[in-house]
N, C-alpha and C positions, 0 to 999 in steps of 0.2 A: 504494500500500500504506500501511496505517497506520504512523505517526500523521499523515502529511501531509494527507490530506483533512480530518481533524478540526481540525488547526491552522488550515487555511484557513477552516473554519466559525467558529472562535473569532475570527479577525481580522474576518471579515464581520460577525459578531454585535456585536463591539465597535464597529465603524463604524456600525451601525444603531441603537445605543442612544440617541443624541441625537435623530435625526429620528423614529425609531419605537421607543420604549422597549420595549414589550411584545415585538415581533418580535425586536428586538435581543437581549434577554435569553434568549428562547427559542432562537435560533440559537446563542448563546454556550453555554448549558447543553447543547444538543445536541452541540456540539463537545467539551465537557468529558466528557460521558457516553461519547461515541465513543472518546475517548482512554482512558478508564478501562476500558471493556469490551474494547477491542482488545488489552489486556494481560492479560485474565483467562482462566483455564483453562476457565471455564464457557462462554465463547464458542467456544473450540476444540472443546469437547465437543458443543455444539449443531451446529456445522458438520460434525463427524465423523458424528454420529448421524442428522442430518436432511437434510443436503445431500450429503455424500460417500457415506454408507451402505456402508461396506466389508463384505465377507462375513465371517462369523464365523470363529473359529479352526479350524484343521484338526484335528478331533477326531472321536471316535465312529466311525461306519461308514466314513467317508472315510479316516481314518487307518488303520483296521484293514485296509481293502482294499489300501492301499499297503504295509502290513507283510506281508500275505500275498504280494503280488506280489514284494516284496523278498526274502522267504524263498525263494521258488521260483527267483528269479534267482541268489541265492547258491548254492543247490544245483546249478543248472545250470553255474555257473562252476567249482565244485569238481569236478564230474564231467568237465567239459571239460579242466580242467588235468590231471587224472589220465590222460586220454587224449591229452594233448599238444596240445590246440587251445583253450587258454583265451581267446585273443583273439577267437574266433569267436562268442562269445555276445553278442547284442545286448540291452542292458538294456531292460526294458519301460517304464521311466520315468526321467527325469532331474530331480534336484533342482537348480534353478538360482536362485542369488541374484542380484539386480540391484544394480548399483553405484549409489552416491549421492555420489560425489565422493571425491577423494583429495588428500593433501598431496604435492605433487611432491617436496618435500624437508623431511622432519620433522627439525628440528635435533637433537633428543635421540637420534634413531636414526642420523642421517647418511644417510638414504635415504628413499624414498617410504613413505607410510603411509596407511591408510584413515581416512576420517572416522568419527565415532561411528555415524552411520546405516549406513554400509557395513559396519562391524565388527559391528554387531548383526545385520544380515541374514546375514552370513557365519556367525556363531556359530549362529544358528537353523538355517541350511541344514546345517551340520555335525551339529547335534543330530538333525535329521530324517533325514539320511543314516545316522547310526549307529542310529537307532531303527528305520528301515525296511530297511536294507541296500542301499538304492539309491545309485548313484554321484552325485557332486556336481559342480556347475560354477558358474562365476561369469561374468556378462556385464557388461563395462564397459571402455571404452577411455579416452579423455581427453575431458572435457566441453568444450562450446563455449567456455566462459569460460577454459579452460586450454590452448587450442590453442597449440602452440609451446613449451610448458613442457618442461623436461628431466625425466627420471625415467621409471620404468616406468608402464605403463598400470594402471588399476584392477584388471583381472583378473589381471595378472602380480603385482601387489602382494598381492592376495588369495591367490593360489596360494602365495606365499612365507609369508604370515602363517598360512595353514592348515597348512602343513607344519612350520614352526618352532614355532608355539605350540600346535597341536592334534595334530600328528603325523598329519595327514590329507592325502593327495594329492588334488588336484582333477583329475577326468577331463576336464573341458571348461573352456577359458578363451577367451571371446570378447573380443577386445582392440580391436575397431575402432569400436564404437558410441560416440556422443557424447551421446545422449539416450535417453529411454524408447522412442520409436518405433523407433530403430535397435536398441536392446536386443532388442525383439520380432522385428523382421524378420531380423536376423542370427542370433539364437539359434534361431528356428524353422527357418530354412533349414539351419543346421548340424545340428540334431537330425533333421530330416526326411531329410536326405541319408544319415544313418546308420541310418534306419528305426526310430528311437525313436518310440514311439506316444503318449507322454504327457510333458508338461513340468509339473513342480510349481514354480510361480513363487513365490519368496520375496522379499517386500519389506514395507515398513512398511504398517500398516493404512490410513493416510491416502493412501498412494500406490497401494494395490492396485486401486481401481476403475479408474483410468486404465490401469495396467499390464495388468489383465485384459482391458479393452476392446481395447487395442492388440495383445496377444498373440492374442486370438481373431481379430482382423482379419488378422493376419499368417498365422495357421494357415489361414484361408479362402483367402487369396491363394496360399499355397504349395500347397494342395490343387488350386486351379484351374490352377496352372502345371504341376504334376506329378501328374496323376490316377492314375498307376501306383503312387505311394507311399502307404503307410498314412496315414490322416488323423490329425493330431496333436490330442490332447485337452489342454486347458489346465485345470490344477487350482490354485486359489489357496491359498497358505499364508502368511497375513499374520502379522506380528509387531508388537510395540510399539503395542498399543491404548492410547489415552488413557483413563484411569479417573477416576472421581469421588473427590475427597479431602475433601468436606465444605465447611464454610464458607470455607476457604482458596481454593476455586475462584473465589470472587467478588472476590478481591483481586488487583490487578495483580502480575505476577511476570515474571521474565526467561523462565522456561519457558513461561508462558502466552502471552506476546507472541510467542515463537518459534513456538509451535504454531499460533497464530492466523494468522501470516503464511504458513506452509506450507499450512494448510487453505484459505486464500483463494486461494493459487496453484493448488491442485488444483481448487477450485471453478471458478475462471476457465478452467482447461483443460477441465473438463467442459462448461462453457457454450459454449466455442468449438470443441470437438471436436479440440483439439490432441493 
C-alpha cells in the first residue's frame, strides 16, 4: 500500500542517477508523483468511479417500493396487535447495516464504541428504517484483527448506540461475523430462516460492490440449501459517496490518503474475488 512502493521507486531512481541519469530521474519523478497522487482525493474518486463502480443511491422507484412495502407491513403489525398476535407478522424486508470495526474500549465512554464508518452506516440504516417503516438490524461481530479483545461485539454495541442515542431498537443483531463474507453468509441464513424475502444492505459506497457480490453469492447458496424457503433479494443502499470538491482534490490530504488506501483495498479484493 502507498506510500511504500513509491518510496522504493525514489530510492531506485536515486541509485540510477549516476550510471543512467535520464532513467534515474524518470524513476525518481515517478516515485514522487506516486506519493503525491496516492494522497489526493482525485485518485480516490477515479478509483471509486472507474474501478469500484458502486451502485447509485437508493432513491426514486426503488425507495418508493420499499416505502410502500413498509407501509403495508406497519398496517399488518397494527392489525395483528389488535388481534393479539403481533409477533406473527413477518417483515417483507430487513434493513441491515454492516459493521466496519469497533473500539473495544473507548476511554471517554468507558465501554465499547463504533468506528466512524460503522456509526455512519448505522445512522443511515436508522434513517431508512424510519423512512420506510421496515425493521432494522446490524451485522458485525469482532474483526480478525481484534480477536481476543474484551468488550461487546459490533452488533451489540450498535444495538446499544441505536437505543441510547436514537431511541430505536434493532430487531436483528448478528454478532458472530469477522469479515464481509461472514456478514453475508450469517445474515442471509438468519433472515432466510425467518422467511424474510429481501435484505437492504447498508454500507459505504466504496464497500458496496464487494458486499453486494458476497450477499448475492450467499443468497444463491442459501436458496440451493433450502429450496423450500423464499428466495432472498438483495437491495443495495450505499452511503458516504466521495464527491468532487474542486481544485483541492488535486492536493494531498489526510482524507484523500485514507480514501485512496480503502479504495485500493477494495480494488484488490475485487481483483482477487475475496
